[in-house]
Structures are given as C-alpha cells and as structure tokens.
N, C-alpha and C positions, 0 to 999 in steps of 0.2 A: 487438354485438361489443365486448369490453373494449378500451380504449385504453391501451396501456402507455407512452405517451410521458411523458418526465420532463425536467426541466431540471437540468443539472449544470454548475457553474462558468459560468453564463450561456449555455451551449450547450443546444440542444434535442436530446435523445437519443431514439431510437425505442423504447427500453426501459430498464429499470433495471440490466441486467446488463453489467458491464464486465469484460473479460479483464485481470486484473492482470499486473504485470511478471513475466516468466519467460522461460526459454529457448525456450519453445514459439513465441513470436512472432518469433524470429530466422529461422525457415523461412517464406519467402514463401508457399509452398503451404499451410502450416498457418494462416498469417495470413489467407489468403483463405477457408479452411475455417471459421475462427472467424466471419468476417463472414457467410458463407452460413448458418451455424448460428443466427445471430441476435444475436450480441453487439452492444451499442449503441455501444461504444467499446473501444479497446485501449490499454493502457499498454505501451510498448516496454520491453524489459529495461533495467536501470539501467547507467548509466556511472559507474564508481567512480573516485575521485580517484587511487587507487593505479595505475590504468591510465595516467593522465596522467603521474604521477611516474615510472613505469617507462619510458614513452616518452622523457621528458626525460633520464633516466639513459642510455638507449641512445644518444641523440643525443650526449650528452657523451662516451661511450665511443668513438663513431666519430670524434669530433673529436680525441680524445687517444690514439688507437689506437697511435701510434708513439712516444709519449713515454717509454715504459719499455723500449724495445727496445735493451738493452745487455747486457753480459756477465753482470751480476747482475740478471737480470730480476726485477721485483717479484712477479709472479704469472703462472701459466700459465692461470688461469681467469678468465672474465668475471665482472663484478660483478653481473650480473642475468641472468634468463632471459627469453626472448621470451614475451609474453602472447598469448593466442589472438586478441584483437582490439584494435588500437590505437585511440586516440580518433578519429583520422581515418577509420579503417574503420567505427567506430561511427556517426559522423555520416553517412557515405556510405550505410550500411545503413539508417539511420533515414530518410534521404531516399527510398530505394527502397521502404521500407515505407509511407511516406506516399503514394507514388504507386500502391501496389498495392491499397489499399483506399479505400472511400468514407466509411466511418464515421470519426468523430473519432479521432485518434491522439495520444497524449500521450507525451512523453519523460520518462524518470525519471533523476534525478540523485542521486548519493550521494557527497557531498564533505565536506571538513572546513574548509578555508580559504576565506575570502570571495572571494579572487581567482579560485579555480577555480570556485566556485559561479557567480559572475557571468559569467566568460568563457565557460563552457560552456553556461550558460543562454541566452546570446545566440547562440552557435553552433547550439544545438539549435533555437532559435526560427527561425533562418534556413533551416532545412530545410523549413519549412512545416508543422510540427506544430501541432496545435490548442491545446495547453496543455502545462504542465510539472508534474511531480510531484517535490517536494523531500522526500527521506527524512531526517528529523531523528531523531537518537538521541544519547545520551550514556551510555557505559558507565562503571561505577565504575573509577577508576584511582588512581595514586599522587599525582596532581596535587592532589587534594582540592578541586577547584573547588566553590564553594557553589552552591545552587540558583539564586540570583539571577543569578550570573555566567553560568551555562550558558544559562538561559532568555533573558537579555538578548542574548546573542551570537546565538542562533538567531532571535530576533525581528529583530535588525539585519540578519542574512543575508537574511531574507525581504524586508525593505524594500529592500535593495540589488538583489535579483533583480527585484522588482517594478518598480523604477526603470529596469532595464536592458532589459526586454522589454515588449511590448504585449499578449502573449497571457495568458490566465488562468493562475494559479499555485495549485496545491494543495500542502498539506503533509501528508505521511504520517508518523504518529507511533507511538511505542511507548507502552504504558501506564505507563511507569516515570518519572513525574514526581511531585513532591511533592503538587501539586494539579492534576491533569490538566485539569479543567474550567476552572479559572482561567487556566491557560496557553493553552488553546484560545481563550478569550475575548480574551486579549491578542493572539494571532495574528489573530483576527477583526478586531480594531481596527487591526492593522498592515496589513490589506489582503488577507489570505488569501482566495482565491476558493472554496476548499474545504478541508476537513480529512478525512483518511482514517484511520479507527480500526479496527484497528491493524496495524502492521507485525509480521510474524512473523520474529523474529530467529533466525539459525542459532546454536544453543546447543552448546557442547562437551560431550563425554561422555568417560568413561574406560573403556578395555578392561582389566578386571582380570587377564586371562590374559597379555596382552603387556605390561601396565603402561605403556600409551601413551595419549595423547589421541587421540580420534577426533572427526570432525565429521560426524555422520550428518545426512542431509537428511530430516527428518521432515515428512510431509504433515500438515496439520491434520485435524481431524474436527469434526463438527457440535457436539460438546460444547464446543469452543473458542470458540464464538460468543457465549457468555453475557455476558462482560465487554464486548465491543463493543456488544452489544445494549443493555446497561444504560446505557452512556455515550451511545449514540445517543439513547435515550429521554430522557436528561437534557439533551441539547444541543438537541433539536428546539424551535424557537420561541424560542430564546435566543441564537442567533448568526445573522448575516446570511450567513455562508459556507455553501456546500452541505455536507452531511454524507454521506460515503460509508463504508459499513461493510465491513470486510475481516476475514478469518480465520474459517474454519469455515462458510462459506456453501457448502453442498453441493447443496441441493435447492430446489425451488420453495417448499416450506414455509419454509425458512430465509430466502428472499428476502422472502416475505410477512410473516414476523415482523419483519424489519428495517424494512420499509415501515410496518407498524403502529406501530413504535417511533418512526418519523420519518425514516428514511433517504431521501435523494434518489436514491441509487444504491448498488449493491454491487459489490465486486470479487471475482472467483472465480479460483482457480488450482489448488488441490489437486484439486477435482472434475474439472477438465479432464484432469489426469494420470491419475486413477483411472478415470474413466468415459468419457473421450474428448471431443473438442470437440462432438460431436453432442448431448451432454447439455444444452447451452444451448437447443436447439430444444424439447426436451420440457419444460424448466423454464418457458420462456415460455408454452407451451401450457397447462401446469398452472396457472400464475398467472392466465391468461385465464379458464380454467374455474372457478377459485375465485372470481374477481371476478364472473363471470356468475351464479354460484350465490348470491352474497351481494348482488346488485343494485348492484354498483359499476361505474360506466361508465369511470372514470379513476382514476389512482393518487391524485390529490389528494382524492378523495372518502373515502379511509380512511387516508391518510398521517398518521402521528402520532396516530392515534386512541387508542393506548395509551401515548403519551409521558407523561412526568411532568407536563407543563404541561396536557395535555388530559384525562388519565385521572382518574376520581373516586378510584381506588384508588392511593394514593401509596406503599403498603407495599413494593412491589417495588424502589423507589428509595431506601429508607431502611434503617436498621440493624434495624428491627423484624423483618425476615424472618430475620435471624440469631438474634434472641432467640427467635422462634417455633421455630426449628430446635432450639435448646438445650432449650426447655421440652418438646418432643415427641421428644427423642432416643430414648427407649425404644421408642416406636411405630415410629420409623424403622428402628431396629436389628432389630426383629421382622420388619418388612416385607422388608428385604434378606436376612435369614437364610432367610426362607421362599422367596425367589427363588433362593437358591444351592443 
C-alpha cells in the first residue's frame, strides 16, 4: 500500500493535498467534509488589511458620531460601509475552525504595512493554528518603487513576522518578480518555512456593452499549472524551505506531475468548486494506484525525479524548448489545423 505522507513546513501531513484559502472553509460543515475527504491540511481564508482599516474607521466614526450634529451638518452619509466579517470575527471563526478539525490548519494574511502583518500574525498564532501563510504581491502603480525596494520590504516583513511568532511561516507569491528564483532564495535565507507558487490574482475585465469595469472570479484550469510546475522543478533541491505548488491542480495526474517536479505539497481550490470536496478522496486513491503501479512505496521515492537538479534532460527548464517550438512551428500549425 502506497504511503502518501509528506513533510511540509516541518509538519508531517498524511498526504500532499492541501485545501487552499477560499470561502469554502468558512463553513464548519464543509471544513469537516474536506477533512473527511482526505485533505492533509487546510488554509483558512485570508484576512485583508482593508478589513482592519475599515474596522478602525468604524470605531472612529462611533467616537465622533456627534461632533457634526449642528444646523449645517457636514454629511448625511457614513464614511464607510460595514464589512461582512470584522477582524475580531475572523479571529473567532479561525479559532472555531481550529477546534473543528484535526488536520493542520493555517491562517492566511494579506496585508501591506508591517504593523498589521506583525500584529495579526501574532493574533492568528494565538488561536492555535499550526502555521501562517503570508500573501506577498506588488502591483504596478504610480509610486515607481524599484525591484530592490519592493523585495527588501517584503523580506523585512517576513523577518518581523518570524520574530513575532513561534509557528512556521509560508510565503505565497505571484510570478511577477524580476527574478523569481533569486527572490525565493532570499526568502529562504530569511527563514521562510515554505514558499507557495503561485497566487492566482483577481484580474479586472471590461464589459464593452456597459463600458464598465468588472471583476470576474475565474477559476483556474489544468493549463494554468505549467508555470508553477516549471518553477517547482527549478526550486527542488536548491532551497531549504518546503515547496508547495498552487494554481491549476485539478486531478491526481496534476498532483503526480508536481511531485515529480519536486513539490512537497500542493494546494487545490478550483477543483473543489468545480467537482466538490469529494474529489480529494478520488485524487488520493488515484495517486496511490499510480504509485503501486510504478513500484513506489512513498512520495520520497519519486519526488523531484524530473526536477532540474535530478533530471538528465535539462531542456524543459531552459530556453531551448522555445527555440525548438520556433524551428518546428510549421509542423505545429499543421497539427492544430488538423484537430480543428
């Protein structure tokens, strides 16, 4: 019988599949269903700094409620709207989630300022969670911060959070860094217990009929896992931190690919929405069946077999594959025309 156990952030997990942060985990019943289906760990949905700031603003409005009650009232309208879940509610629900399941539970934080990162990292750790996941990203804006400034700030944030808590800390990244591998190496040296590649950001769209911006929630597909797969294969054996692959992990085959590339674990979200939480059970069973068929008794017996460090074929991790595509573009065009 194949053994699916793996180590992630220093913790032993019963398998490689982690339920990523989403609204699914806010329902205790679904949370327990995920555990029953066989997820090895769960990332609770993110707490955003905006929630903290809105709560602070609401507190300010309560304190100053009567300051403008005079003949020429400043405004009839409040300065903010209530948010679905306050930070205090988040921490309370996080504690309830921790008590509801036995598998490791990780808190997810999405902040900007170091004060908020550190304060809520400590508060989340106090709920009894097994680890933290910090969501790092930097979008292009008018400030024009250079690469070094952005990356140094994020590394310093990691160091401050690590100093404030005793539980392991993972960093979830976007692929939009000047040199992603080098930055991950620097995070590794700064003490990151894991890196998660990659976060799927919500991207704006434009409705050409109403001429307005829209924010569609687009689920990933298996096609989206190729970049995380490549980066995972290049990281394996080159960093001390655990490597967790995210985005486009839909099936047992996708999980096996990531393990062959060198992943310690994977995160799934979109497949849970599309196929239901029960999909995890069938994924685990198919991984075991594949391992038995290939004579593998544990994940370490094939983990990283096709990574850049261990594989005899380096071409998938170099530019040569692009050159090969250009040299054979005519054959490729004929192939796709025949299929259409």
